[in-house]
GUGU-739098 format. One record per residue (C-alpha): x, y, z. Coordinates in nm, 4 decimals. Layout:
- X  Y  Z .
...
//
This chain:
- 21.3155  12.8642  13.5404 .
- 21.1263  12.9842  13.8471 .
- 21.0645  13.3630  13.8291 .
- 21.1852  13.3901  14.1886 .
- 21.5339  13.2959  14.0695 .
- 21.5643  13.5881  13.8273 .
- 21.7574  13.7782  14.0949 .
- 22.0432  13.5271  14.0502 .
- 22.2746  13.5330  13.7505 .
- 22.3212  13.1553  13.7783 .
- 22.1597  12.8580  13.9543 .
- 22.4007  12.5725  14.0265 .
- 22.2811  12.2225  14.1209 .
- 22.5637  12.0518  14.3106 .
- 22.6416  11.7060  14.4470 .
- 22.9605  11.5556  14.5936 .
- 23.0600  11.1959  14.6520 .
- 23.2976  11.1502  14.9427 .
- 23.4462  10.9129  15.1976 .
- 23.3556  10.9924  15.5587 .
- 23.4888  10.7731  15.8398 .
- 23.3419  10.8225  16.1904 .
- 23.4851  11.1381  16.3473 .
- 23.6865  11.2280  16.0348 .
- 23.6400  11.5179  15.8006 .
- 23.5131  11.4070  15.4600 .
- 23.7477  11.3130  15.1781 .
- 23.5861  11.4322  14.8513 .
- 23.5940  11.1764  14.5708 .
- 23.4218  11.3767  14.2985 .
- 23.1804  11.6607  14.2291 .
- 22.9195  11.7171  13.9614 .
- 22.7561  12.0588  13.9158 .
- 22.5023  12.1744  13.6601 .
- 22.4015  12.5322  13.5814 .
- 22.0276  12.5421  13.5309 .
- 22.0032  12.8124  13.2631 .
- 22.2931  12.7204  13.0364 .
- 22.2710  12.3437  13.1131 .
- 22.6503  12.3494  13.1518 .
- 22.7747  12.0408  13.3429 .
- 23.1003  12.0098  13.5400 .
- 23.2303  11.6611  13.6261 .
- 23.5436  11.6816  13.8410 .
- 23.7395  11.3934  13.9944 .
- 23.9217  11.4126  14.3301 .
- 24.2720  11.4739  14.1854 .
- 24.1519  11.7939  14.0209 .
- 23.9296  11.8946  14.3141 .
- 24.2159  11.9004  14.5652 .
- 24.4212  12.1264  14.3376 .
- 24.1464  12.3889  14.3122 .
- 24.1765  12.6857  14.5481 .
- 23.8076  12.7662  14.5187 .
- 23.4876  12.6305  14.3662 .
- 23.4857  12.6221  13.9832 .
- 23.1773  12.8473  13.9745 .
- 23.0751  13.1678  14.1556 .
- 22.9599  13.1245  14.5167 .
- 22.8828  13.4884  14.5949 .
- 22.5308  13.6234  14.6420 .
- 22.4795  13.6508  14.2642 .
- 22.4596  13.2704  14.2271 .
- 22.2115  13.0307  14.3867 .
- 22.3599  12.7026  14.5094 .
- 22.1101  12.4133  14.5260 .
- 22.1679  12.0790  14.7026 .
- 21.9854  11.8141  14.9064 .
- 22.1021  11.7778  15.2681 .
- 22.3537  12.0455  15.1841 .
- 22.5807  12.0072  15.4886 .
- 22.7433  11.7171  15.2994 .
- 22.8396  11.9530  15.0165 .
- 22.9421  12.2316  15.2570 .
- 23.1575  11.9868  15.4542 .
- 23.3386  11.9042  15.1288 .
- 23.3881  12.2763  15.0570 .
- 23.5529  12.3186  15.3975 .
- 23.7651  12.0048  15.3557 .
- 23.8918  12.1437  15.0225 .
- 23.9524  12.4900  15.1653 .
- 23.6815  12.6482  14.9499 .
- 23.4535  12.9292  15.0556 .
- 23.0901  12.8513  15.1324 .
- 22.8112  12.9574  14.8941 .
- 22.6411  13.2749  15.0156 .
- 22.2995  13.1984  14.8632 .
- 22.2174  12.8374  14.9500 .
- 21.8894  12.6569  14.8857 .
- 21.8792  12.3170  15.0559 .
- 21.5851  12.1112  14.9327 .
- 21.6000  11.8823  15.2385 .
- 21.4500  12.1348  15.4863 .
- 21.2086  12.2389  15.2114 .
- 21.0901  11.8761  15.1863 .
- 21.0783  11.8422  15.5659 .
- 20.8687  12.1564  15.5888 .
- 20.6308  12.0416  15.3150 .
- 20.5737  11.6990  15.4753 .
- 20.6474  11.7605  15.8459 .
- 20.3973  11.5681  16.0564 .
- 20.2801  11.3642  15.7589 .
- 20.4195  11.0236  15.6783 .
- 20.6658  11.0304  15.3891 .
- 20.6789  10.7207  15.1717 .
- 21.0228  10.6230  15.2971 .
- 21.1581  10.8789  15.5420 .
- 21.3118  11.2048  15.4244 .
- 21.5897  11.0878  15.1946 .
- 21.6386  11.2150  14.8416 .
- 21.4826  10.8932  14.7128 .
- 21.1800  10.9444  14.9403 .
- 21.1351  11.2990  14.8120 .
- 21.1532  11.1813  14.4516 .
- 20.8999  10.9067  14.5151 .
- 20.6583  11.1448  14.6853 .
- 20.6483  11.3637  14.3765 .
- 20.6209  11.0726  14.1334 .
- 20.9824  11.0793  14.0155 .
- 21.0478  10.7078  14.0468 .
- 21.3273  10.6116  13.8078 .
- 21.5912  10.6324  14.0829 .
- 21.6830  10.3003  14.2452 .
- 21.7688  10.2769  14.6165 .
- 21.9544  9.9469  14.5641 .
- 22.1855  10.1058  14.3057 .
- 22.2417  10.4018  14.5362 .
- 22.3351  10.1708  14.8248 .
- 22.5693  9.9710  14.5991 .
- 22.7477  10.2833  14.4769 .
- 22.7827  10.4317  14.8264 .
- 22.9372  10.1051  14.9458 .
- 23.1900  10.1099  14.6612 .
- 23.2755  10.4760  14.7172 .
- 23.3362  10.4189  15.0892 .
- 23.5892  10.1483  14.9991 .
- 23.8074  10.4170  14.8411 .
- 24.0687  10.3886  14.5685 .
- 24.2549  10.2929  14.3664 .
- 23.9991  10.3495  14.0929 .
- 23.9989  10.2222  13.7384 .
- 23.8940  10.4647  13.4642 .
- 23.5717  10.2702  13.4278 .
- 23.5012  10.3043  13.8030 .
- 23.5703  10.6772  13.7887 .
- 23.3232  10.7153  13.5044 .
- 23.0638  10.5053  13.6914 .
- 23.1000  10.7083  14.0120 .
- 23.0758  11.0360  13.8207 .
- 22.7649  10.9090  13.6411 .
- 22.6141  10.8142  13.9742 .
- 22.6984  11.1570  14.1162 .
- 22.5432  11.3221  13.8110 .
- 22.2263  11.1178  13.8599 .
- 22.1744  11.2963  14.1921 .
- 22.2177  11.6294  14.0164 .
- 21.9542  11.5228  13.7621 .
- 21.7318  11.4289  14.0574 .
- 21.7814  11.7775  14.2033 .
- 21.6782  11.9313  13.8722 .
- 21.3595  11.7244  13.8656 .
- 21.2818  11.7885  14.2312 .
- 21.3419  12.1630  14.2258 .
- 21.0079  12.2605  14.0620 .
- 20.8227  12.0757  14.3388 .
- 21.0202  12.2240  14.6291 .
- 21.1199  12.5692  14.5050 .
- 21.0047  12.8473  14.7408 .
- 20.6668  12.9787  14.6318 .
- 20.7133  13.3479  14.7110 .
- 20.9808  13.5971  14.8212 .
- 20.9006  13.5333  15.1879 .
- 20.9612  13.1585  15.1712 .
- 21.2704  13.2171  14.9562 .
- 21.4040  13.4454  15.2280 .
- 21.3299  13.1834  15.4932 .
- 21.5066  12.9160  15.2878 .
- 21.8145  13.1339  15.2353 .
- 21.8159  13.1993  15.6117 .
- 21.8175  12.8220  15.6623 .
- 22.1118  12.8106  15.4235 .
- 22.3071  13.0547  15.6387 .
- 22.2412  12.8339  15.9411 .
- 22.3787  12.5370  15.7496 .
- 22.7036  12.7339  15.7167 .
- 22.7319  12.7263  16.0957 .
- 22.6392  12.3578  16.1128 .
- 22.9112  12.2571  15.8678 .
- 23.1673  12.4722  16.0472 .
- 23.0736  12.3032  16.3763 .
- 23.1044  11.9599  16.2147 .
- 23.4395  12.0654  16.0675 .
- 23.5803  12.1932  16.3987 .
- 23.4515  11.9154  16.6235 .
- 23.4467  11.8964  17.0038 .
- 23.7777  11.8412  17.1898 .
- 23.7806  11.5078  17.3728 .
- 24.0135  11.3733  17.6405 .
- 24.1044  11.0629  17.4403 .
- 24.3659  10.9431  17.6924 .
- 24.1099  10.8947  17.9691 .
- 23.8528  10.7653  17.7186 .
- 24.0984  10.4953  17.6057 .
- 24.1522  10.3918  17.9692 .
- 23.7764  10.3696  18.0193 .
- 23.7398  10.1510  17.7086 .
- 24.0113  9.9136  17.8295 .
- 23.8292  9.8610  18.1594 .
- 23.4750  9.8246  18.0259 .
- 23.3992  9.4624  18.1290 .
- 23.4962  9.5073  18.4938 .
- 23.3422  9.8559  18.5132 .
- 23.0009  9.7284  18.4085 .
- 23.0070  9.4465  18.6605 .
- 23.1250  9.6646  18.9485 .
- 22.8747  9.9400  18.8683 .
- 22.5946  9.6868  18.9068 .
- 22.7403  9.5646  19.2379 .
- 22.7692  9.9169  19.3783 .
- 22.4363  10.0603  19.2624 .
- 22.2012  9.7621  19.2374 .
- 22.2446  9.6800  19.6061 .
- 21.9686  9.9384  19.6664 .
- 21.7282  9.7880  19.4127 .
- 21.8103  9.4184  19.3608 .
- 21.6844  9.4043  19.0004 .
- 21.9967  9.2703  18.8245 .
- 22.1072  8.9111  18.7832 .
- 22.4680  8.9658  18.6828 .
- 22.4366  9.2180  18.4006 .
- 22.0813  9.1165  18.3139 .
- 21.7968  9.3479  18.4172 .
- 21.5123  9.1265  18.5438 .
- 21.1737  9.2754  18.4650 .
- 21.0005  9.0531  18.7205 .
- 21.2349  9.1683  18.9960 .
- 21.1738  9.5272  18.8885 .
- 20.7990  9.4644  18.9108 .
- 20.8522  9.3625  19.2740 .
- 21.0576  9.6793  19.3354 .
- 20.7907  9.9206  19.2139 .
- 20.5277  9.7283  19.4106 .
- 20.7386  9.7714  19.7263 .
- 20.7634  10.1429  19.6441 .
- 20.3876  10.1664  19.6005 .
- 20.4108  10.2839  19.2386 .
- 20.0835  10.1824  19.0755 .
- 20.0914  10.4286  18.7839 .
- 20.3948  10.2878  18.5993 .
- 20.3052  10.2621  18.2258 .
- 20.2564  9.9061  18.1055 .
- 20.3212  9.7119  17.7867 .
- 20.0462  9.5191  17.6081 .
- 20.1548  9.2101  17.8018 .
- 20.0981  9.3930  18.1292 .
- 20.4636  9.4225  18.2292 .
- 20.6219  9.7579  18.3265 .
- 20.7365  9.9516  18.0190 .
- 21.1145  9.9870  18.0173 .
- 21.1403  10.2274  17.7234 .
- 21.3976  10.4965  17.7901 .
- 21.1534  10.7879  17.7720 .
- 20.9169  10.6152  18.0157 .
- 21.1930  10.5262  18.2618 .
- 21.3323  10.8798  18.2447 .
- 20.9908  11.0308  18.3129 .
- 20.9292  10.8002  18.6078 .
- 21.2760  10.8667  18.7483 .
- 21.1852  11.2369  18.7551 .
- 20.8670  11.1541  18.9445 .
- 21.0526  10.9164  19.1791 .
- 21.4074  11.0494  19.2364 .
- 21.4969  10.7329  19.4271 .
- 21.5014  10.5579  19.0885 .
- 21.7311  10.8154  18.9227 .
- 22.0560  10.6220  18.9944 .
- 21.8947  10.3063  18.8531 .
- 21.7924  10.4954  18.5392 .
- 22.1481  10.6310  18.5062 .
- 22.2881  10.2803  18.5588 .
- 22.0697  10.1341  18.2818 .
- 22.1811  10.4038  18.0394 .
- 22.5451  10.3674  18.1410 .
- 22.5446  9.9909  18.0938 .
- 22.3830  10.0316  17.7536 .
- 22.6399  10.2858  17.6327 .
- 22.9360  10.1063  17.7894 .
- 22.8460  9.7895  17.5989 .
- 23.0014  9.9479  17.2914 .
- 23.1121  10.3111  17.3012 .
- 23.0450  10.4522  16.9548 .
- 23.1454  10.8159  16.9995 .
- 23.2715  10.9385  16.6619 .
- 23.6261  11.0570  16.7392 .
- 23.8625  11.1706  16.4647 .
- 24.2418  11.1211  16.4557 .
- 24.2809  11.4726  16.6015 .
- 24.0827  11.3786  16.9122 .
- 23.7694  11.5667  16.8047 .
- 23.4142  11.4392  16.8238 .
- 23.2435  11.4900  16.4870 .
- 22.9118  11.3569  16.3669 .
- 22.6217  11.4727  16.1533 .
- 22.4258  11.7274  16.3535 .
- 22.1205  11.6537  16.1370 .
- 21.9537  11.9968  16.1346 .
- 21.5759  12.0086  16.0728 .
- 21.5420  11.6371  16.1403 .
- 21.3117  11.6729  16.4430 .
- 20.9434  11.7596  16.3973 .
- 21.0178  12.0923  16.5671 .
- 21.3108  12.1470  16.3235 .
- 21.5696  12.1092  16.5996 .
- 21.8966  11.9274  16.5326 .
- 21.8849  11.5536  16.5953 .
- 22.2363  11.4012  16.5892 .
- 22.3044  11.0365  16.6673 .
- 22.2771  10.9715  17.0414 .
- 22.5511  10.7098  17.0118 .
- 22.8022  10.9172  16.8113 .
- 22.7477  11.2675  16.9566 .
- 22.9127  11.3238  17.2936 .
- 22.6057  11.5102  17.4221 .
- 22.3856  11.2130  17.3262 .
- 22.4619  10.9353  17.5795 .
- 22.4238  10.9533  17.9571 .
- 22.5219  11.2846  18.1166 .
- 22.8489  11.1740  18.2806 .
- 23.0056  11.0911  17.9419 .
- 23.0265  11.4668  17.8832 .
- 23.3129  11.4738  18.1337 .
- 23.5395  11.3639  17.8468 .
- 23.4956  11.7075  17.6857 .
- 23.8196  11.8890  17.7613 .
- 23.9618  12.2057  17.6022 .
- 24.3068  12.1919  17.4462 .
- 24.5976  12.3673  17.6232 .
- 24.5580  12.7434  17.6090 .
- 24.1927  12.7120  17.5089 .
- 23.8609  12.7542  17.6871 .
- 23.5025  12.6450  17.6295 .
- 23.1757  12.8095  17.7219 .
- 22.8395  12.6388  17.7418 .
- 22.5787  12.9106  17.6908 .
- 22.2094  12.8353  17.7212 .
- 21.8825  13.0237  17.7354 .
- 21.7422  13.0063  18.0878 .
- 21.3750  12.9024  18.1029 .
- 21.3542  12.9554  17.7286 .
- 21.0226  12.7807  17.6723 .
- 20.8441  12.9834  17.9407 .
- 20.9824  13.3075  17.7964 .
- 20.8738  13.2115  17.4457 .
- 20.5288  13.1105  17.5700 .
- 20.4910  13.4443  17.7488 .
- 20.5669  13.6362  17.4292 .
- 20.3659  13.4237  17.1868 .
- 20.0612  13.4352  17.4126 .
- 20.1090  13.8089  17.4807 .
- 20.0627  13.7391  17.8500 .
- 20.2093  14.0469  18.0159 .
- 20.2043  13.8995  18.3670 .
- 20.3952  13.5918  18.2498 .
- 20.6489  13.8136  18.0707 .
- 20.6958  14.0156  18.3887 .
- 20.7481  13.6990  18.5915 .
- 21.0013  13.5629  18.3407 .
- 21.2070  13.8832  18.3544 .
- 21.2217  13.8792  18.7355 .
- 21.5316  13.7681  18.9225 .
- 21.3880  13.4197  18.9791 .
- 21.0951  13.3124  18.7600 .
- 20.9826  13.0172  18.9700 .
- 20.9975  13.1912  19.3062 .
- 20.8255  13.4963  19.1600 .
- 20.5331  13.2830  19.0440 .
- 20.5230  13.1103  19.3832 .
- 20.5033  13.4545  19.5493 .
- 20.2334  13.5653  19.3021 .
- 20.0378  13.2502  19.3910 .
- 20.0683  13.3257  19.7624 .
- 20.2659  13.0067  19.8318 .
- 20.5775  13.1779  19.9701 .
- 20.6340  13.5227  20.1253 .
- 20.8036  13.8128  19.9497 .
- 21.1779  13.7920  19.9961 .
- 21.1840  13.4124  19.9599 .
- 21.5086  13.2727  19.8142 .
- 21.6334  12.9455  19.6684 .
- 21.7885  12.8675  20.0029 .
- 21.4813  12.9392  20.2167 .
- 21.2161  12.7866  19.9907 .
- 21.3992  12.5428  19.7618 .
- 21.1284  12.2743  19.7746 .
- 20.8454  12.5099  19.6783 .
- 21.0600  12.6626  19.4035 .
- 21.1223  12.3170  19.2554 .
- 20.7490  12.2446  19.2596 .
- 20.6690  12.5620  19.0686 .
- 20.9483  12.4922  18.8217 .
- 20.7904  12.1526  18.7524 .
- 20.4450  12.3066  18.7193 .
- 20.5477  12.5846  18.4789 .
- 20.7588  12.3660  18.2522 .
- 20.5042  12.0842  18.2566 .
- 20.2066  12.2981  18.1668 .
- 20.3728  12.3907  17.8371 .
- 20.3248  12.0226  17.7519 .
- 19.9697  12.0093  17.8848 .
- 20.0778  11.8048  18.1869 .
- 19.7806  11.6434  18.3627 .
- 19.7082  11.6868  18.7320 .
- 19.7722  11.3130  18.7804 .
- 20.1206  11.3344  18.6273 .
- 20.1981  11.6542  18.8173 .
- 20.0929  11.4914  19.1433 .
- 20.3345  11.2050  19.0810 .
- 20.6176  11.4410  18.9922 .
- 20.5889  11.6683  19.2955 .
- 20.4860  11.4060  19.5483 .
- 20.1449  11.5585  19.6198 .
- 19.7880  11.4337  19.5975 .
- 19.6004  11.4811  19.2734 .
- 19.3713  11.7252  19.4540 .
- 19.6722  11.9367  19.5563 .
- 19.8079  11.9209  19.2006 .
- 19.4714  12.0398  19.0654 .
- 19.4789  12.3295  19.3107 .
- 19.8261  12.4312  19.1914 .
- 19.7226  12.4186  18.8263 .
- 19.4170  12.6309  18.9045 .
- 19.6361  12.8901  19.0754 .
- 19.8610  12.9119  18.7692 .
- 19.5598  12.9386  18.5378 .
- 19.4229  13.2282  18.7426 .
- 19.7608  13.4015  18.7335 .
- 19.8068  13.3659  18.3566 .
- 19.4597  13.3424  18.1978 .
- 19.5755  13.4933  17.8683 .
- 19.8392  13.2242  17.8239 .
- 19.5895  12.9453  17.8824 .
- 19.3353  13.0959  17.6437 .
- 19.6092  13.1170  17.3842 .
- 19.7103  12.7498  17.4288 .
- 19.3512  12.6459  17.3695 .
- 19.3364  12.8705  17.0614 .
- 19.6523  12.6990  16.9318 .
- 19.4910  12.3567  16.9672 .
- 19.1651  12.4730  16.8105 .
- 19.3425  12.6256  16.5124 .
- 19.5595  12.3167  16.4601 .
- 19.2606  12.0826  16.4666 .
- 19.0563  12.3081  16.2380 .
- 19.3247  12.3753  15.9749 .
- 19.5353  12.0570  16.0145 .
- 19.8548  12.2570  16.0429 .
- 20.0456  12.4970  16.2645 .
- 20.3624  12.7003  16.2032 .
- 20.6124  12.9422  16.3561 .
- 20.6622  13.3067  16.2606 .
- 20.9635  13.1991  16.0529 .
- 20.7557  12.9478  15.8608 .
- 20.8415  12.6087  16.0103 .
- 20.5243  12.4063  15.9583 .
- 20.3790  12.1003  16.1239 .
- 20.0952  11.9218  15.9476 .
- 19.8396  11.7562  16.1742 .
- 19.7319  11.4006  16.0953 .
- 19.4254  11.2364  16.2553 .
- 19.4383  11.1632  16.6304 .
- 19.7469  11.3670  16.7206 .
- 19.8749  11.3936  17.0783 .
- 19.7420  11.7282  17.2077 .
- 20.0439  11.7905  17.4321 .
- 20.2879  11.7687  17.1382 .
- 20.0817  12.0219  16.9416 .
- 20.0496  12.2514  17.2427 .
- 20.4248  12.2568  17.2946 .
- 20.5152  12.2837  16.9246 .
- 20.5133  12.6684  16.9097 .
- 20.7624  12.6909  17.1978 .
- 20.9945  12.4147  17.0772 .
- 20.9885  12.5185  16.7112 .
- 21.0298  12.8883  16.7921 .
- 21.3212  12.7892  17.0164 .
- 21.4751  12.6162  16.7138 .
- 21.4221  12.9342  16.5065 .
- 21.5989  13.1338  16.7786 .
- 21.8914  12.8912  16.7945 .
- 21.9426  12.9054  16.4180 .
- 21.9228  13.2847  16.4012 .
- 22.1574  13.3257  16.6975 .
- 22.4104  13.0829  16.5488 .
- 22.4108  13.2866  16.2273 .
- 22.4777  13.6060  16.4250 .
- 22.7591  13.4417  16.6208 .
- 22.9164  13.2894  16.3107 .
- 22.9080  13.6224  16.1288 .
- 23.0756  13.7807  16.4327 .
- 23.3627  13.5317  16.4074 .
- 23.2725  13.3242  16.7148 .
- 23.3901  12.9630  16.6901 .
- 23.0806  12.7531  16.7556 .
- 23.1588  12.3838  16.7969 .
- 22.8210  12.2340  16.8934 .
- 22.4512  12.3116  16.9285 .
- 22.2763  12.1366  17.2197 .
- 21.8970  12.1807  17.2097 .
- 21.8650  12.5320  17.3589 .
- 22.2380  12.5891  17.4103 .
- 22.5673  12.6226  17.2235 .
- 22.9263  12.5220  17.2925 .
- 23.1896  12.7803  17.1962 .
- 23.5690  12.7482  17.1802 .
- 23.8235  13.0311  17.2035 .
- 24.1767  13.1017  17.3293 .
- 24.1662  13.1515  17.7060 .
- 24.3166  13.5005  17.6757 .
- 24.0194  13.6065  17.4608 .
- 23.7422  13.4131  17.6331 .
- 23.6167  13.6974  17.8570 .
- 23.5302  13.9033  17.5494 .
- 23.4044  13.6020  17.3527 .
- 23.1775  13.4907  17.6370 .
- 23.0227  13.8358  17.6716 .
- 22.9720  13.8719  17.2958 .
- 22.8182  13.5231  17.2784 .
- 22.5752  13.6118  17.5538 .
- 22.4771  13.9416  17.3920 .
- 22.4253  13.7838  17.0486 .
- 22.2108  13.5068  17.1969 .
- 21.9971  13.7692  17.3678 .
- 21.9737  13.9573  17.0375 .
- 21.8906  13.6374  16.8494 .
- 21.5916  13.5791  17.0734 .
- 21.4849  13.9443  17.0732 .
- 21.4925  13.9611  16.6914 .
- 21.2316  13.6853  16.6748 .
- 21.0320  13.7693  16.9896 .
- 20.9502  14.1327  16.9117 .
- 21.2384  14.2663  17.1193 .
- 21.1774  14.0475  17.4259 .
- 21.5124  13.9558  17.5889 .
- 21.5470  13.5909  17.6839 .
- 21.7923  13.5220  17.9654 .
- 22.1242  13.3562  17.8849 .
- 22.3414  13.1628  18.1311 .
- 22.7095  13.0984  18.0631 .
- 22.9272  12.8211  18.2055 .
- 23.3013  12.8461  18.1379 .
- 23.5727  12.5775  18.1353 .
- 23.9426  12.6691  18.1032 .
- 24.2181  12.4179  18.0208 .
- 24.3265  12.1953  18.1861 .
- 23.9754  12.1635  18.3332 .
- 23.7008  11.9542  18.1789 .
- 23.3337  12.0117  18.1057 .
- 23.1053  11.8418  18.3554 .
- 22.7276  11.8232  18.3656 .
- 22.6217  11.8496  18.7295 .
- 22.3676  11.5702  18.6764 .
- 22.6474  11.3323  18.5754 .
- 22.9138  11.4148  18.8310 .
- 22.8171  11.1401  19.0776 .
- 22.8337  10.8644  18.8152 .
- 23.1617  11.0061  18.6762 .
- 23.3169  10.9825  19.0231 .
- 23.1848  10.6277  19.0749 .
- 23.3258  10.5077  18.7411 .
- 23.6722  10.6483  18.8063 .
- 23.6767  10.5161  19.1626 .
- 23.6177  10.1702  19.0129 .
- 23.8990  10.2193  18.7601 .
- 24.1231  10.3476  19.0398 .
- 24.2683  10.6336  18.8357 .
- 24.2326  11.0106  18.8651 .
- 24.1529  11.1173  18.5067 .
- 24.2772  11.4696  18.5758 .
- 24.6264  11.3367  18.6472 .
- 24.6681  11.1244  18.3379 .
- 24.9665  11.2436  18.1350 .
//
């Protein structure tokens, strides 16, 4: 028994087997739990589970609850109406943190973790076979029940063998792991609640998909002439970018323009004329087969996959999560009658974090001003004092691009493409920013030097990235901002959950909150204050800005970047989605 665990009267290793259809809450099939000290084992089938009002072992702070990818177990607790374990140690984020940036043998699954530490008697083929049988559901013979319980117990045995390798090594890392456990409470509650979706209009959209795709191409491709029916012709696109004079488009090994989504998105930012074409490509791809995970109650639910990204941010399925596909799809988010939603996000979060981590006082001062980007433009002598968004919108947009891009180590060539200037002008802008914030730029170089020297880098809350040979410098340079942003999101979600705020989704550097309309004024203000506090707790008291967007029923959520495509789609269908009964 690890000495760190002496503060707990019991250590329970827990695993559930369950049926989980897309968008549905899980249906527990069985649970096996083993207490580490006494070696007591509980094997409980679904009939007995559903009749229990609470877990068959203590879940207060006196007991440590251990699982792997613990949101699965927590989801089952919520489905059964049980309380959540206060002290939770999830070995999945522990494994991610130990191997983050390295190349695990086979991903980050339980099997991969076992293999990495030389525990190899567990068979992936058997696991796949058993999961397939469990998902088929009952009725179950007694022999099948025994087999499923044995399989479930094998994962508990795996936890017991894995624990010595992934147990926190000191009180600090134990505290960080328990903090991660509290965040997983909020994740499971968000997965349990789900996001309200306007299923009536979504069903109409699905019924019209073939004609919508064809007519979208007719309406939008007339500007570009790169589609033959529904087929995107790379050769025709090559002619388009030649006509536009774009010589810097990234190429494949065969010499053709790269059409990867990240590349196209980046180039569409540099060349706004291509933005509708980028949106069309994404729309056609997602309209081929809409896979949003919608439950029978009209709620979008999918695994939010916390800690999956290198920066430890959530990484849900782009196909199943309503915030994953193209922006206009978010228009299907619609609060229930009498309810409201707020979308609350940290404004310019990465710049604020960078200012604090680098201890650059001038950058902190600029961030806290009324308008960060105009303030920097004024400091650089590019616009006069008193400039506003209305009077100097173009210059403001340039400085926004510069400030956000430099966190990634954006080159002068890329900046020139993005802002429509010569490379010489882009270099001049970068030099101005470097003279304004010399401490920040010294710090970024120190970050790179340290990472290369020690082959690792981490946040104040302990999220670590290991550095393998030949890393991309820009990803390392931006890691402290992105990973600290993830720390802030987790801490803020814990504060909001403990305050009784109903979180229903995390979105990168934002959250979606649901509340009765009559209470939303107070909920929105409390959400904003707790998000400010969440950032300040981690950034030595520095207050990040928080913006709040509210939607009251019968309105719908709409991302401004997707409004045009939303309107085009519904004009093709010939129906006003806001008047569907």
